[in-house]
VEXLOSE-151247 format. One record per atom (N, C-alpha, C): chain; x, y, z. Coordinates in steps of 0.02 Angstrom, whole numbers. Layout:
N
chaine  u  v  w
A  X  Y  Z
...
This chain:
368
chaine  u  v  w
A  -1286  330  1541
A  -1253  365  1485
A  -1255  320  1423
A  -1270  350  1366
A  -1276  311  1305
A  -1209  281  1284
A  -1210  217  1267
A  -1150  183  1242
A  -1151  186  1166
A  -1113  233  1139
A  -1115  242  1066
A  -1076  188  1029
A  -1032  153  1064
A  -1000  95  1032
A  -1052  41  1021
A  -1096  31  1069
A  -1148  -20  1063
A  -1197  -3  1007
A  -1204  61  992
A  -1250  82  940
A  -1220  74  870
A  -1154  67  867
A  -1122  58  802
A  -1139  -11  774
A  -1136  -18  709
A  -1152  -84  680
A  -1100  -135  702
A  -1119  -199  707
A  -1076  -250  738
A  -1006  -254  709
A  -1000  -248  643
A  -933  -252  613
A  -887  -198  638
A  -913  -137  646
A  -874  -81  670
A  -854  -90  743
A  -900  -118  783
A  -885  -129  853
A  -823  -172  864
A  -812  -219  819
A  -757  -266  827
A  -692  -242  796
A  -694  -184  764
A  -633  -158  731
A  -586  -125  781
A  -522  -128  766
A  -472  -87  800
A  -447  -35  750
A  -436  26  772
A  -413  78  725
A  -347  58  692
A  -338  78  629
A  -275  67  594
A  -220  106  629
A  -164  74  642
A  -108  106  676
A  -53  120  625
A  -41  183  608
A  12  200  560
A  80  198  592
A  132  206  551
A  199  212  578
A  205  273  622
A  245  268  674
A  252  324  722
A  283  384  688
A  251  443  694
A  279  503  664
A  343  525  700
A  387  559  664
A  450  583  692
A  437  631  750
A  391  678  742
A  378  727  794
A  352  694  858
A  312  642  850
A  285  607  908
A  341  574  949
A  387  541  914
A  443  510  949
A  487  562  982
A  498  618  947
A  539  671  976
A  509  697  1041
A  442  705  1042
A  409  729  1103
A  414  676  1159
A  403  614  1141
A  401  561  1192
A  469  551  1226
A  522  554  1186
A  589  538  1213
A  635  598  1216
A  607  658  1203
A  646  719  1206
A  707  715  1161
A  694  696  1099
A  747  690  1049
A  743  747  999
A  799  762  968
A  801  812  915
A  771  779  852
A  716  806  824
A  686  775  765
A  735  767  707
A  784  811  702
A  832  807  648
A  877  746  652
A  881  716  711
A  924  657  720
A  886  592  713
A  821  595  703
A  780  534  700
A  776  508  628
A  782  444  621
A  775  411  556
A  710  372  556
A  666  387  508
A  603  351  503
A  604  305  442
A  600  240  456
A  597  189  404
A  538  144  420
A  480  174  430
A  422  137  455
A  363  135  407
A  358  181  360
A  295  189  324
A  302  183  248
A  357  153  225
A  367  140  154
A  363  204  111
A  389  258  139
A  390  322  104
A  451  327  59
A  447  368  9
A  503  379  -37
A  555  424  -2
A  616  401  8
A  665  441  46
A  693  500  7
A  678  504  -58
A  706  559  -98
A  671  625  -87
A  612  623  -55
A  571  684  -54
A  534  688  -120
A  488  735  -127
A  447  738  -188
A  487  761  -248
A  461  745  -306
A  489  769  -369
A  491  845  -370
A  546  876  -392
A  547  949  -399
A  491  975  -444
A  473  935  -494
A  419  955  -539
A  352  956  -502
A  344  910  -455
A  282  909  -416
A  279  970  -370
A  335  988  -340
A  337  1047  -297
A  321  1110  -337
A  347  1115  -397
A  333  1173  -439
A  259  1176  -457
A  230  1118  -472
A  159  1116  -489
A  116  1137  -430
A  136  1117  -370
A  99  1137  -310
A  102  1213  -301
A  162  1241  -310
A  170  1313  -302
A  126  1352  -351
A  122  1327  -411
A  82  1360  -462
A  7  1354  -449
A  -13  1302  -412
A  -84  1291  -398
A  -109  1326  -336
A  -63  1353  -296
A  -82  1383  -232
A  -131  1441  -238
A  -125  1479  -292
A  -167  1538  -299
A  -241  1522  -307
A  -256  1458  -323
A  -326  1439  -334
A  -356  1400  -275
A  -328  1409  -215
A  -352  1371  -158
A  -423  1388  -137
A  -448  1444  -160
A  -518  1461  -144
A  -567  1423  -188
A  -542  1390  -240
A  -586  1354  -286
A  -589  1280  -267
A  -647  1249  -278
A  -651  1177  -271
A  -608  1144  -325
A  -582  1085  -310
A  -543  1050  -361
A  -589  1024  -416
A  -558  1002  -471
A  -596  970  -524
A  -620  903  -497
A  -685  898  -485
A  -712  838  -455
A  -704  776  -498
A  -695  786  -563
A  -684  729  -608
A  -610  714  -620
A  -566  759  -596
A  -495  747  -606
A  -476  737  -678
A  -504  778  -723
A  -498  766  -794
A  -426  760  -818
A  -384  807  -798
A  -315  807  -825
A  -277  745  -802
A  -281  729  -738
A  -245  670  -713
A  -273  606  -743
A  -339  600  -746
A  -369  540  -775
A  -350  533  -849
A  -346  589  -884
A  -327  586  -954
A  -256  561  -962
A  -210  584  -920
A  -141  561  -924
A  -135  488  -906
A  -171  468  -854
A  -170  398  -834
A  -198  354  -890
A  -253  374  -919
A  -284  335  -972
A  -237  327  -1032
A  -205  383  -1051
A  -160  380  -1109
A  -100  334  -1095
A  -69  342  -1037
A  -10  302  -1020
A  -28  228  -1011
A  -86  215  -983
A  -106  146  -967
A  -143  112  -1024
A  -156  149  -1077
A  -189  119  -1135
A  -262  101  -1125
A  -297  144  -1087
A  -368  132  -1074
A  -407  196  -1089
A  -473  192  -1081
A  -515  251  -1090
A  -522  288  -1024
A  -535  353  -1029
A  -542  394  -969
A  -596  368  -923
A  -650  341  -952
A  -705  317  -911
A  -690  251  -876
A  -629  225  -883
A  -609  165  -847
A  -568  182  -785
A  -556  246  -773
A  -513  268  -718
A  -554  297  -661
A  -538  276  -600
A  -568  304  -540
A  -513  332  -496
A  -520  394  -473
A  -471  424  -429
A  -491  415  -356
A  -440  407  -313
A  -454  398  -242
A  -409  442  -200
A  -432  454  -138
A  -392  490  -89
A  -341  440  -61
A  -291  426  -101
A  -246  370  -88
A  -279  306  -112
A  -239  253  -121
A  -269  190  -143
A  -312  159  -88
A  -302  179  -25
A  -347  157  28
A  -419  175  12
A  -429  234  -16
A  -495  257  -34
A  -527  210  -85
A  -486  187  -132
A  -511  140  -182
A  -538  77  -149
A  -500  51  -101
A  -521  -10  -65
A  -586  1  -28
A  -593  60  2
A  -654  77  37
A  -713  82  -11
A  -702  112  -70
A  -755  118  -119
A  -779  49  -142
A  -732  4  -152
A  -750  -64  -172
A  -794  -97  -119
A  -773  -91  -56
A  -811  -122  -2
A  -881  -92  2
A  -887  -27  -3
A  -952  6  3
A  -998  -13  -55
A  -968  -22  -114
A  -1008  -36  -173
A  -1028  -109  -180
A  -986  -154  -156
A  -997  -225  -173
A  -1004  -272  -113
A  -994  -247  -52
A  -999  -291  6
A  -1055  -267  53
A  -1080  -315  91
A  -1135  -301  137
A  -1143  -360  184
A  -1182  -354  237
A  -1194  -412  280
A  -1220  -471  239
A  -1194  -530  254
A  -1212  -590  217
A  -1166  -606  160
A  -1123  -557  141
A  -1074  -567  88
A  -1004  -571  118
A  -956  -592  78
A  -888  -597  104
A  -836  -576  53
A  -777  -560  79
A  -718  -545  38
A  -662  -593  59
A  -624  -615  11
A  -569  -661  22
A  -503  -624  17
A  -458  -634  65
A  -391  -605  61
A  -343  -649  100
A  -280  -636  92
A  -228  -680  121
A  -209  -659  191
A  -186  -709  229
A  -150  -695  291
A  -89  -652  275
A  -69  -610  321
A  -12  -564  312
A  -24  -513  257
A  -87  -499  239
A  -101  -450  187
A  -117  -382  219
A  -123  -331  178
A  -132  -262  200
A  -191  -256  248
A  -180  -221  303
A  -230  -217  356
A  -295  -184  335
A  -294  -144  282
A  -355  -110  261
A  -406  -158  230
A  -384  -215  203
A  -432  -263  174
A  -483  -285  226
A  -461  -311  284
A  -511  -330  334
A  -549  -271  363
A  -515  -213  371
A  -550  -155  398
A  -607  -133  352
A  -593  -127  288
A  -644  -105  241
A  -701  -155  237
A  -684  -219  240
A  -734  -272  235
A  -779  -273  296
A  -749  -273  355
A  -787  -278  417
A  -828  -215  430
A  -803  -157  408
A  -838  -94  421
A  -907  -92  388
A  -917  -130  333
A  -982  -130  300
A  -1023  -192  319
A  -999  -228  370
A  -1037  -285  395
A  -1028  -349  358
A  -980  -351  311
A  -966  -412  274
A  -916  -455  312
A  -910  -517  290
A  -863  -564  321
A  -797  -564  283
A  -742  -564  320
A  -677  -572  289
A  -654  -644  296
A  -638  -675  239
A  -613  -744  239
A  -538  -742  229
A  -501  -757  282
A  -428  -752  281
A  -399  -820  263
A  -361  -821  209
A  -331  -884  185
A  -259  -888  209
A  -240  -942  242
A  -171  -948  266
A  -120  -936  211
A  -67  -901  229
A  -14  -885  181
A  28  -946  165
A  62  -943  109
A  109  -994  88
A  177  -961  79
A  225  -981  121
A  291  -948  119
A  284  -872  127
A  241  -852  171
A  227  -782  187
A  191  -744  131
A  174  -778  77
A  142  -745  21
A  73  -773  7
A  42  -750  -46
A  -25  -772  -65
A  -24  -845  -89
A  -68  -886  -62
A  -81  -953  -87
A  -141  -947  -133
A  -128  -932  -196
A  -183  -917  -242
A  -230  -976  -252
A  -204  -1037  -251
A  -248  -1095  -258
A  -295  -1101  -199
A  -269  -1090  -139
A  -311  -1093  -79
A  -361  -1036  -79
A  -343  -978  -106
A  -389  -922  -109
A  -446  -938  -157
A  -431  -971  -212
A  -484  -993  -258
A  -533  -1040  -222
A  -505  -1085  -183
A  -547  -1134  -148
A  -590  -1100  -95
A  -570  -1042  -70
A  -608  -1007  -18
A  -667  -969  -46
A  -669  -958  -111
A  -724  -921  -142
A  -787  -965  -139
A  -842  -934  -115
A  -905  -970  -113
A  -961  -928  -144
A  -1022  -951  -136
A  -1078  -917  -168
A  -1089  -846  -141
A  -1062  -832  -82
A  -1072  -766  -50
A  -1012  -720  -60
A  -962  -742  -96
A  -902  -701  -107
A  -916  -651  -163
A  -900  -588  -149
A  -909  -536  -200
A  -842  -503  -219
A  -792  -507  -174
A  -728  -474  -187
A  -672  -519  -164
A  -617  -518  -203
A  -554  -549  -182
A  -501  -495  -186
A  -466  -483  -131
A  -411  -435  -130
A  -345  -474  -136
A  -305  -457  -186
A  -238  -485  -191
A  -189  -427  -203
A  -129  -434  -176
A  -79  -381  -182
A  -15  -409  -213
A  13  -372  -260
A  73  -395  -293
A  118  -335  -310
A  173  -324  -272
A  195  -363  -214
A  151  -349  -153
A  158  -394  -104
A  116  -390  -44
A  151  -348  10
A  110  -311  46
A  133  -274  105
A  100  -307  166
A  139  -328  217
A  208  -307  234
A  262  -357  216
A  246  -411  180
A  296  -464  170
A  342  -451  110
A  319  -413  61
A  359  -401  1
A  357  -458  -49
A  318  -510  -35
A  314  -568  -78
A  276  -552  -142
A  284  -594  -193
A  252  -580  -257
A  238  -645  -294
A  196  -640  -345
A  183  -697  -389
A  192  -675  -461
A  204  -724  -505
A  220  -710  -574
A  160  -711  -620
A  175  -703  -685
A  122  -698  -736
A  80  -761  -741
A  113  -819  -741
A  76  -881  -748
A  28  -891  -690
A  52  -877  -629
A  9  -885  -570
A  -52  -839  -574
A  -41  -777  -595
A  -96  -730  -600
A  -145  -751  -655
A  -119  -772  -711
A  -162  -794  -767
A  -206  -852  -746
A  -176  -902  -714
A  -214  -960  -693
A  -266  -942  -641
A  -249  -896  -597
A  -296  -874  -546
A  -356  -838  -577
A  -343  -789  -618
A  -397  -750  -648
A  -443  -794  -691
A  -414  -844  -724
A  -454  -887  -767
A  -504  -929  -728
A  -491  -939  -664
A  -533  -982  -623
A  -580  -945  -575
A  -570  -880  -568
A  -614  -841  -524
A  -682  -834  -558
A  -737  -847  -523
A  -803  -838  -554
A  -813  -767  -579
A  -850  -760  -633
A  -858  -696  -666
A  -891  -643  -622
A  -931  -666  -573
A  -968  -618  -532
A  -926  -594  -472
A  -866  -619  -464
A  -823  -599  -408
A  -773  -547  -433
A  -771  -490  -400
A  -725  -436  -418
A  -656  -450  -388
A  -606  -452  -431
A  -537  -461  -408
A  -504  -393  -406
A  -484  -372  -346
A  -448  -309  -337
A  -374  -326  -332
A  -336  -307  -384
A  -264  -319  -386
A  -229  -256  -362
A  -204  -258  -301
A  -172  -200  -269
A  -99  -198  -291
A  -82  -149  -332
A  -14  -142  -357
A  18  -77  -332
A  12  -66  -267
A  38  -4  -237
A  113  4  -247
A  148  -52  -254
A  222  -50  -258
A  247  -72  -327
A  204  -75  -376
A  222  -104  -441
A  278  -66  -475
A  283  0  -463
A  334  40  -497
A  405  21  -477
A  413  -12  -420
A  480  -33  -398
A  502  -97  -432
A  458  -132  -465
A  475  -194  -499
A  503  -179  -568
A  563  -202  -581
A  593  -191  -646
A  596  -256  -685
A  596  -251  -751
A  596  -311  -792
A  528  -344  -791
A  527  -410  -800
A  464  -446  -804
A  453  -491  -744
A  483  -474  -687
A  475  -515  -627
A  403  -516  -603
A  369  -459  -610
A  299  -454  -590
A  256  -441  -652
A  198  -472  -655
A  151  -457  -710
A  123  -387  -701
A  106  -356  -757
A  71  -292  -757
A  -3  -306  -759
A  -39  -289  -706
A  -110  -304  -703
A  -150  -274  -760
A  -126  -218  -787
A  -162  -186  -842
A  -166  -231  -904
A  -118  -276  -911
A  -117  -320  -969
A  -175  -370  -969
A  -208  -377  -913
A  -260  -428  -906
A  -331  -399  -909
A  -336  -333  -911
A  -401  -302  -907
A  -448  -321  -965
A  -420  -325  -1025
A  -462  -339  -1083
A  -495  -408  -1079
A  -461  -455  -1047
A  -486  -524  -1044
A  -529  -536  -982
A  -523  -493  -932
A  -558  -506  -869
A  -596  -443  -846
A  -660  -437  -865
A  -700  -379  -845
A  -711  -374  -770
A  -696  -427  -733
A  -704  -426  -660
A  -640  -407  -624
A  -591  -382  -660
A  -526  -362  -631
A  -524  -286  -622
A  -501  -265  -562
A  -490  -194  -548
A  -418  -187  -522
A  -378  -146  -555
A  -308  -136  -536
A  -304  -70  -497
A  -276  -75  -436
A  -270  -17  -392
A  -196  3  -385
A  -183  68  -392
A  -114  93  -386
A  -114  159  -347
A  -54  185  -333
A  -48  244  -291
A  10  288  -312
A  5  351  -293
A  61  398  -302
A  99  407  -236
A  83  368  -185
A  113  377  -119
A  183  348  -113
A  200  299  -153
A  263  263  -144
A  316  287  -192
A  321  257  -250
A  375  274  -297
A  371  346  -321
A  312  375  -322
A  304  444  -346
A  311  495  -289
A  319  472  -228
A  338  517  -173
A  287  567  -150
A  222  550  -155
A  170  599  -137
A  125  573  -81
A  153  537  -32
A  113  505  20
A  69  555  57
A  94  614  71
A  56  663  110
A  -5  690  73
A  -3  688  7
A  -57  718  -32
A  -114  670  -46
A  -104  604  -37
A  -156  554  -43
A  -187  554  -113
A  -153  522  -159
A  -179  513  -227
A  -172  440  -246
A  -228  408  -259
A  -228  340  -285
A  -274  335  -345
A  -271  279  -378
A  -317  270  -435
A  -328  196  -448
A  -383  183  -481
A  -400  115  -502
A  -418  116  -575
A  -401  61  -608
A  -418  53  -679
A  -453  -15  -687
A  -511  -14  -717
A  -549  -74  -729
A  -597  -62  -786
A  -651  -100  -788
A  -700  -89  -841
A  -737  -23  -828
A  -765  5  -881
A  -803  67  -874
A  -863  58  -827
A  -892  -2  -826
A  -949  -14  -783
A  -929  -13  -709
A  -873  -45  -693
A  -849  -45  -624
A  -832  27  -603
A  -798  63  -646
A  -781  133  -631
A  -844  174  -618
A  -896  162  -657
A  -959  198  -647
A  -989  183  -578
A  -985  120  -558
A  -1012  100  -492
A  -972  134  -437
A  -906  133  -442
A  -864  163  -390
A  -876  238  -386
A  -886  270  -442
A  -898  342  -441
A  -966  360  -411
A  -1011  312  -407
A  -1075  325  -375
A  -1069  331  -299
A  -1017  299  -270
A  -1007  303  -198
A  -947  347  -179
A  -909  367  -229
A  -851  410  -216
A  -874  478  -192
A  -840  503  -140
A  -856  570  -115
A  -836  623  -167
A  -876  676  -175
A  -856  729  -221
A  -792  763  -197
A  -750  781  -244
A  -687  816  -228
A  -642  775  -182
A  -640  710  -191
A  -601  668  -145
A  -526  675  -156
A  -504  705  -211
A  -433  719  -222
A  -426  794  -231
A  -386  825  -188
A  -383  898  -188
A  -342  926  -245
A  -347  991  -255
A  -315  1024  -313
A  -239  1017  -313
A  -208  1026  -254
A  -135  1020  -251
A  -113  950  -266
A  -151  901  -242
A  -135  831  -256
A  -141  815  -330
A  -194  840  -361
A  -203  828  -433
A  -146  858  -473
A  -127  920  -457
A  -73  953  -493
A  -7  917  -483
A  8  898  -421
A  71  865  -406
A  74  796  -439
A  19  760  -439
A  18  693  -469
A  31  697  -544
A  1  745  -577
A  13  754  -649
A  87  766  -662
A  117  809  -622
A  187  826  -632
A  233  767  -616
A  219  733  -561
A  261  676  -541
A  255  620  -592
A  196  610  -620
A  185  557  -668
A  227  568  -731
A  241  632  -746
A  281  648  -806
A  356  651  -792
A  376  643  -730
A  447  649  -712
A  480  581  -714
A  500  560  -773
A  529  493  -783
A  595  485  -746
A  635  538  -742
A  700  534  -709
A  691  524  -634
A  642  557  -604
A  629  548  -533
A  611  475  -518
A  568  446  -560
A  548  377  -549
A  608  330  -557
A  650  343  -607
A  710  302  -617
A  757  308  -558
A  765  368  -532
A  808  377  -473
A  779  341  -412
A  714  343  -405
A  681  309  -349
A  697  234  -352
A  694  206  -412
A  710  134  -420
A  783  120  -404
A  827  164  -427
A  899  152  -414
A  914  155  -339
A  888  205  -305
A  899  211  -233
A  870  152  -196
A  812  129  -219
A  780  72  -186
A  820  8  -195
A  844  -4  -255
A  882  -65  -268
A  947  -65  -228
A  981  -8  -226
A  1043  -3  -188
A  1030  -11  -114
A  977  20  -89
A  961  15  -18
A  941  -56  2
A  904  -89  -42
A  884  -158  -28
A  946  -202  -21
A  993  -194  -66
A  1055  -233  -63
A  1094  -217  0
A  1094  -153  19
A  1130  -132  80
A  1100  -165  142
A  1034  -165  148
A  1002  -195  206
A  1011  -271  206
A  1005  -303  149
A  1015  -375  146
A  1086  -394  168
A  1135  -355  146
A  1203  -368  167
A  1211  -358  242
A  1179  -307  269
A  1181  -295  341
A  1149  -351  380
A  1092  -376  356
A  1060  -432  390
A  1103  -495  388
A  1135  -505  331
A  1179  -563  324
A  1236  -560  374
A  1264  -500  382
A  1319  -491  430
A  1296  -503  501
A  1233  -488  515
A  1205  -498  582
A  1176  -568  591
A  1182  -609  538
A  1156  -678  539
A  1081  -680  551
A  1046  -633  519
A  973  -631  521
A  944  -652  455
A  886  -682  456
A  852  -700  393
A  800  -647  377
A  779  -645  315
A  730  -596  292
A  688  -627  237
A  633  -593  221
A  590  -615  166
A  609  -575  104
A  631  -607  50
A  646  -569  -12
A  587  -526  -32
A  602  -465  -53
A  548  -417  -65
A  555  -383  -133
A  498  -369  -164
A  495  -330  -226
A  466  -260  -213
A  459  -242  -150
A  432  -176  -134
A  488  -128  -116
A  472  -74  -79
A  523  -28  -55
A  531  -37  21
A  526  -99  42
A  532  -117  113
A  553  -190  116
A  573  -211  175
A  595  -280  184
A  577  -302  255
A  554  -363  263
A  536  -390  329
A  593  -435  353
A  621  -417  410
A  678  -454  438
A  655  -493  499
A  677  -556  504
A  658  -600  559
A  712  -596  613
A  693  -572  672
A  741  -565  727
A  750  -629  766
A  707  -679  753
A  712  -742  788
A  690  -738  861
A  656  -685  878
A  631  -673  946
A  575  -622  941
A  540  -610  995
A  487  -560  994
A  516  -492  972
A  483  -461  925
A  512  -401  895
A  498  -337  935
A  445  -336  976
A  426  -274  1009
A  481  -245  1054
A  515  -285  1094
A  570  -256  1134
A  625  -225  1091
A  639  -257  1035
A  691  -230  989
A  665  -165  958
A  602  -165  938
A  572  -104  910
A  577  -46  960
A  559  -59  1023
A  562  -7  1074
A  633  17  1086
A  680  -29  1084
A  750  -11  1093
A  775  32  1035
A  752  16  975
A  771  57  917
A  742  127  922
A  682  133  949
A  653  199  958
A  697  241  1004
A  724  210  1056
A  768  247  1101
A  833  268  1067
A  850  234  1014
A  908  253  973
A  891  304  919
A  827  324  917
A  805  373  867
A  792  343  799
A  775  279  797
A  762  245  734
A  692  215  736
A  650  234  689
A  581  210  686
A  574  159  630
A  554  97  647
A  537  47  597
A  466  23  614
A  444  -32  585
A  374  -53  594
A  371  -124  621
A  345  -133  682
A  331  -201  705
A  269  -227  669
A  267  -291  655
A  212  -319  617
A  179  -378  652
A  180  -376  718
A  146  -429  756
A  71  -430  739
A  42  -371  725
A  -29  -368  709
A  -44  -402  642
A  7  -417  603
A  -2  -454  541
A  12  -528  551
A  18  -550  613
A  33  -620  626
A  107  -637  616
A  150  -587  624
A  222  -597  615
A  259  -568  675
A  253  -599  733
A  278  -569  795
A  354  -564  801
A  391  -600  761
A  464  -597  766
A  495  -552  712
A  454  -520  672
A  478  -481  616
A  473  -405  629
A  517  -369  596
A  511  -297  588
A  509  -282  513
A  465  -237  493
A  466  -214  424
A  505  -149  421
A  553  -147  376
A  598  -90  371
A  592  -60  301
A  574  4  297
A  571  39  233
A  642  53  209
A  651  53  144
A  716  69  114
A  726  144  116
A  780  166  147
A  795  237  151
A  855  255  109
A  880  315  119
A  944  335  89
A  1000  295  121
A  1057  294  88
A  1112  252  111
A  1131  267  184
A  1133  331  202
A  1152  348  271
A  1098  329  321
A  1036  330  300
A  981  309  345
A  982  234  356
A  994  197  302
A  1000  125  308
A  1058  106  354
A  1114  141  346
A  1173  127  387
A  1159  142  460
A  1123  197  472
A  1105  215  541
A  1062  161  573
A  1014  136  535
A  971  82  560
A  1011  20  576
A  1055  -1  530
A  1093  -63  540
A  1140  -56  601
A  1168  3  609
A  1211  15  667
A  1171  10  732
A  1111  41  733
A  1068  38  792
A  1044  -33  805
A  1027  -69  752
A  1003  -137  760
A  1058  -181  790
A  1119  -175  764
A  1175  -213  792
A  1185  -197  866
A  1177  -134  883
A  1187  -113  953
A  1134  -145  999
A  1070  -141  979
A  1017  -166  1023
A  1016  -242  1025
A  1040  -274  973
A  1045  -347  973
A  1106  -372  1010
A  1151  -326  1027
A  1213  -346  1061
A  1262  -380  1015
A  1256  -366  950
A  1300  -399  902
A  1369  -365  899
């Protein structure tokens, strides 16, 4: 019998499928639980639900489901360009920001080339890199975050891409403007820097640099963002990248036609214009972060300070048994042993009652 795994290219053979957070319905089936009683804090989703304006836009777009979407995403790209202070031809749309990462890998990586990224960084970086036969160079983390100086040192003649995330998932760590400026100034011009800002909307004030501010000075910079987190559209899969017009042109050469569907385009336009929804998302996130930190303090647990909509808590022991026990309590969080953090759980920020339910369950399973 033919071994189709053996026929796959070597990089793909060595991959393990990406494992998402456990869905509510799956846990309900497994443990015979009422889905309405389950709290999911595993996938960094916005607990508010989608913007009412986005829902209205979807309803209005339903009548055109027989039509293909606008393959160029003109309206959304125009709004993004205007808000971000760039030209429309600098914007690339993706089926979520994951799609952007895949486009970069397909366009710029190949066997014999490599991409540099940090330990404890987003799992899609190595997946996208290895899937096209390129080498992933993993740089040890510093205080659970990016060691930008060590990442610079890891760049060699075969490096074509560097993936950096600010803030980083799953650790929530971040770096400031000076660190980013010094890093970009030293990256060789032929190396594409992908700055993943999936959680940038949760950062208030000037704690985090805005990657868009660096585009004019660094033609090798590509800023990747998403509508899945703060804008509450995870199910619709809308991401985008902003960089030079030349990089956007290259990515569009490998981008699948109609990669963002009509409902997603309409909803993203509406959500992008809903300033109050975004402000509320930030308020809920800040309050929930403080709530969880206080709960961890009461349980005498340590955590990694985070600028995202999630927080990684150190249980001081193997996390999988605690994760499994929480599932039996109807609470879904995210174990991150696959990120090299076997004693941690990553917990998404939920509504106040969801956070309280998690803390109560955690105290119970820890015997506190």
